[in-house]
Backbone bond lengths (Angstrom), bond angles and torsions (degrees), N, CA, C in turn:
res aa  C-N    CA-C-N  psi(-1)  N-CA   C-N-CA  omega(-1)  CA-C   N-CA-C  phi
1 X - - - 1.455 - - 1.526 108.30 -
2 X 1.308 115.75 137.55 1.459 120.22 178.05 1.529 109.87 -84.30
3 X 1.314 116.18 162.45 1.460 120.67 178.50 1.529 110.12 -63.25
4 X 1.332 117.08 -35.45 1.469 120.14 178.19 1.525 110.81 -63.57
5 X 1.331 116.32 -42.36 1.465 120.00 177.25 1.519 110.87 -64.04
6 X 1.329 116.54 -41.06 1.464 120.85 -179.34 1.522 111.10 -62.82
7 X 1.336 117.20 -41.31 1.471 120.99 179.07 1.529 110.07 -64.54
8 X 1.321 116.60 -48.49 1.470 120.01 179.90 1.524 110.85 -61.08
9 X 1.323 116.68 -44.92 1.466 120.27 -179.75 1.519 112.00 -63.45
10 X 1.319 116.85 -37.65 1.473 120.45 -179.55 1.524 110.70 -65.28
11 X 1.350 116.73 -43.74 1.463 118.35 177.73 1.525 111.06 -65.74
12 X 1.316 117.74 -38.84 1.465 120.02 177.24 1.527 110.87 -62.60
13 X 1.322 116.08 -40.86 1.465 121.30 179.06 1.533 111.13 -62.10
14 X 1.325 116.57 -46.96 1.465 120.52 -179.47 1.529 110.35 -64.47
15 X 1.319 116.81 -42.41 1.476 120.13 178.67 1.523 110.51 -61.57
16 X 1.322 116.81 -41.62 1.466 120.59 178.92 1.530 110.55 -63.29
17 X 1.353 116.51 -44.20 1.466 120.98 179.42 1.519 111.54 -59.96
18 X 1.325 116.09 -36.90 1.469 121.16 -176.50 1.517 112.84 -95.43
19 X 1.328 115.68 0.84 1.460 121.91 178.51 1.534 111.70 57.26
20 X 1.344 115.46 46.81 1.462 119.84 175.10 1.528 109.02 -123.39
21 X 1.296 115.70 152.78 1.458 122.21 179.62 1.530 109.38 -91.20
22 X 1.319 115.38 163.62 1.457 120.64 -177.72 1.529 111.51 -60.47
23 X 1.331 116.99 -39.50 1.476 118.03 178.65 1.526 110.94 -66.19
24 X 1.322 118.05 -29.72 1.467 120.73 174.86 1.529 110.43 -68.76
25 X 1.338 116.26 -38.62 1.463 120.07 175.49 1.521 109.88 -59.68
26 X 1.320 116.56 -43.04 1.465 120.51 178.29 1.526 110.39 -59.94
27 X 1.320 117.33 -47.27 1.470 121.22 -179.62 1.528 111.48 -61.21
28 X 1.321 116.85 -43.96 1.460 120.94 179.50 1.528 111.91 -63.39
29 X 1.338 115.07 -29.26 1.465 120.95 -172.98 1.515 114.36 -96.90
30 X 1.319 116.78 -7.15 1.454 120.30 179.89 1.518 114.09 73.59
31 X 1.326 116.56 27.34 1.465 121.05 175.70 1.523 108.26 -118.81
32 X 1.316 115.86 164.29 1.465 119.06 179.79 1.525 110.23 -73.28
33 X 1.319 114.82 153.49 1.466 119.90 176.58 1.525 110.27 -61.60
34 X 1.334 117.11 -34.94 1.468 119.32 179.80 1.524 111.12 -63.78
35 X 1.321 117.65 -34.38 1.465 120.83 176.25 1.524 110.36 -64.62
36 X 1.312 116.13 -43.94 1.466 120.29 179.75 1.523 110.97 -64.94
37 X 1.331 117.15 -44.36 1.460 120.14 -179.27 1.520 111.78 -70.13
38 X 1.335 118.43 -31.69 1.461 119.73 178.90 1.528 110.70 -66.52
39 X 1.330 117.17 -28.38 1.455 121.06 176.35 1.531 110.30 -61.81
40 X 1.321 116.87 -30.18 1.455 121.34 -177.31 1.524 112.92 -88.12
41 X 1.318 117.37 -14.26 1.458 122.27 -178.43 1.526 109.35 -74.79
42 X 1.322 116.34 116.16 1.466 121.06 -176.11 1.522 112.87 -58.91
43 X 1.322 117.83 -28.62 1.459 121.16 -178.68 1.522 111.86 -79.07
44 X 1.316 117.67 -22.21 1.467 120.67 -176.20 1.516 110.39 -106.13
45 X 1.279 116.66 -75.88 1.459 124.83 177.25 1.523 115.80 39.84
46 X 1.310 117.41 30.37 1.463 119.47 172.74 1.518 107.36 -91.57
47 X 1.306 115.15 107.62 1.460 120.50 -176.92 1.523 108.52 -127.37
48 X 1.299 115.48 131.44 1.462 119.71 -177.99 1.524 110.39 -83.79
49 X 1.293 114.85 160.42 1.466 119.99 177.01 1.524 110.35 -64.90
50 X 1.326 117.32 -29.42 1.468 120.82 177.43 1.532 109.54 -65.28
51 X 1.323 116.90 -41.83 1.471 120.16 178.49 1.523 110.61 -67.74
52 X 1.316 117.18 -40.51 1.468 120.27 176.14 1.526 109.57 -59.05
53 X 1.329 116.65 -42.45 1.475 120.74 178.68 1.516 110.93 -62.70
54 X 1.335 117.55 -40.88 1.466 120.37 178.37 1.526 110.81 -62.80
55 X 1.338 116.46 -43.05 1.468 119.35 177.51 1.527 110.23 -62.23
56 X 1.319 116.91 -42.37 1.468 120.09 178.37 1.528 111.07 -63.07
57 X 1.340 116.51 -41.75 1.466 119.92 177.05 1.528 110.39 -60.10
58 X 1.329 116.33 -43.04 1.465 120.27 178.99 1.518 112.65 -63.11
59 X 1.326 116.17 -30.82 1.465 121.49 178.53 1.522 112.37 -89.99
60 X 1.342 116.00 -2.59 1.461 122.74 -179.13 1.527 111.82 59.14
61 X 1.356 115.23 44.94 1.457 121.25 173.80 1.529 108.00 -129.29
62 X 1.317 115.89 159.10 1.460 120.38 177.95 1.524 109.77 -87.11
63 X 1.318 115.45 163.69 1.466 119.78 173.77 1.527 110.04 -60.50
64 X 1.311 116.52 -37.65 1.463 120.65 177.82 1.515 112.11 -59.94
65 X 1.334 116.30 -44.61 1.464 120.17 178.08 1.525 110.84 -64.05
66 X 1.331 115.95 -39.05 1.458 119.84 -179.03 1.528 111.08 -63.61
67 X 1.334 116.29 -47.17 1.461 120.56 -174.34 1.525 113.98 -86.39
68 X 1.330 118.20 -6.49 1.459 121.10 -177.43 1.528 111.00 -86.21
69 X 1.332 114.94 73.08 1.467 120.91 178.32 1.526 108.68 -139.78
70 X 1.312 117.39 156.42 1.466 120.20 178.17 1.534 112.72 -60.47
71 X 1.320 117.45 -30.52 1.463 120.36 -179.62 1.530 111.68 -62.39
72 X 1.320 116.74 -42.17 1.456 119.46 178.77 1.527 110.95 -72.03
73 X 1.323 117.17 -36.92 1.461 120.48 178.82 1.533 111.85 -64.99
74 X 1.326 117.21 -28.51 1.461 121.69 -175.68 1.533 113.99 -90.85
75 X 1.334 117.61 -1.50 1.458 119.65 -178.99 1.526 111.15 -62.61
76 X 1.327 114.38 141.38 1.461 119.56 176.91 1.526 109.38 -76.08
77 X 1.314 115.51 160.51 1.464 120.35 177.82 1.521 109.85 -62.60
78 X 1.322 115.44 141.14 1.459 121.05 176.64 1.522 111.02 -78.90
79 X 1.325 116.75 -25.71 1.460 121.19 179.55 1.529 107.85 -85.28
80 X 1.295 114.56 122.96 1.478 118.02 -177.58 1.504 110.36 -117.24
């Protein structure tokens, strides 16, 4: 799994747990819905750490809480 996939999957997981849609995440985070949906697009998935922070702020979680999962710990090195 790539880091981009892990980030998208983590936000989808949190949204599912909280029963909110991606456009609601965008509204809570002060970003456009297109930004939120582009994060989920497998061809694009270029998301900045600033945008991740905004999504976390909208969900009222820290970056540490967001990234503290076994999926992120198990990611392979990006440098090959």
